[in-house]
C-alpha positions in Angstrom: 39.4 -184.1 33.1 36.4 -182.4 34.1 35.5 -178.9 32.5 37.1 -176.8 35.0 40.4 -178.2 35.0 40.5 -177.6 31.2 39.6 -174.2 31.3 41.9 -173.3 34.2 44.6 -175.3 31.8 43.8 -173.2 28.7 43.8 -169.7 30.6 46.9 -170.8 31.6 48.5 -172.0 28.5 46.6 -168.4 27.5 48.8 -166.4 30.2 51.9 -168.1 29.0 51.4 -167.0 25.3 50.5 -163.7 26.4 53.5 -163.4 28.6 55.5 -165.1 25.9 54.3 -162.3 22.9 55.1 -159.4 25.4 58.5 -160.9 25.8 58.8 -161.4 22.0 57.5 -157.9 20.8 60.5 -156.2 23.9 62.6 -157.9 22.0 61.4 -156.9 18.4 62.0 -153.2 19.9 65.4 -153.7 20.8 66.4 -155.4 17.9 64.8 -152.6 15.8 66.5 -150.0 17.8 70.0 -151.6 17.3 69.3 -152.4 14.0 68.9 -148.6 13.6 71.9 -147.5 15.5 73.4 -149.8 13.3 72.6 -148.7 9.9 73.2 -144.8 11.5 76.8 -145.7 11.8 77.1 -147.5 8.2 75.8 -144.4 6.7 78.0 -142.5 8.2 81.0 -144.4 7.9 79.9 -144.7 3.9 80.0 -140.9 4.1 83.1 -140.6 5.7 84.7 -142.8 2.8 83.4 -140.8 0.3 84.7 -137.7 1.8 88.6 -139.1 2.5 88.6 -140.6 -1.1 87.8 -137.0 -2.5 90.1 -135.7 -0.5 92.9 -137.8 -0.7 95.8 -137.4 -3.4 95.5 -139.3 -6.6 96.0 -142.8 -7.0 98.6 -144.0 -9.1 98.2 -147.3 -10.7 96.6 -148.4 -7.4 99.7 -148.3 -5.2 101.0 -145.7 -2.8 104.7 -144.2 -2.8 106.0 -146.5 -0.1 107.3 -144.7 3.1 111.1 -143.6 3.1 113.1 -145.8 4.7 113.8 -144.8 8.4 116.2 -147.3 9.3 119.4 -149.4 7.4 117.8 -152.6 7.6 114.1 -151.0 5.8 116.8 -149.4 3.5 118.5 -152.5 2.6 115.2 -154.7 2.2 113.6 -151.7 -0.1 117.0 -152.3 -2.2 116.3 -156.0 -2.7 112.5 -155.7 -3.4 113.4 -152.9 -6.2 116.2 -155.4 -7.8 114.6 -158.4 -6.9 116.6 -160.0 -9.8 119.9 -158.6 -8.6 122.7 -159.9 -6.7 124.6 -157.8 -4.6 127.5 -157.5 -3.0 128.2 -155.3 -0.2 130.3 -153.0 -1.5 127.2 -152.7 -4.4 124.4 -152.3 -2.1 126.0 -149.8 0.0 126.7 -147.6 -2.8 123.3 -148.4 -4.1 122.2 -146.9 -1.0 124.4 -144.0 -0.2 126.0 -145.8 2.5 129.8 -145.5 2.7 132.1 -147.8 1.1 135.6 -147.8 3.0 137.2 -150.3 4.1 137.4 -150.3 8.0 140.7 -151.5 10.1 
């Protein structure tokens, strides 16, 4: 390889490196913008969490009161969950839940 070819090859590699450096700078700029947006969202969410925590009703032992049962099935499941060691007869379960206990013909 003569000196002219060597210099031409060196210039080509230099030009490629300049292009690659410009691409990397662009990626860094894009990532810096994305990072700033993400950090802003994190700050907003942290603020929202603080506001909600201040406005939320006081915590009672780490558990919120269970929602009122809206179906007979949910009421039955809640009864079994509240009395896990108790075996229920149908009549007892109905009485506990305030359901009718009359025998139907």
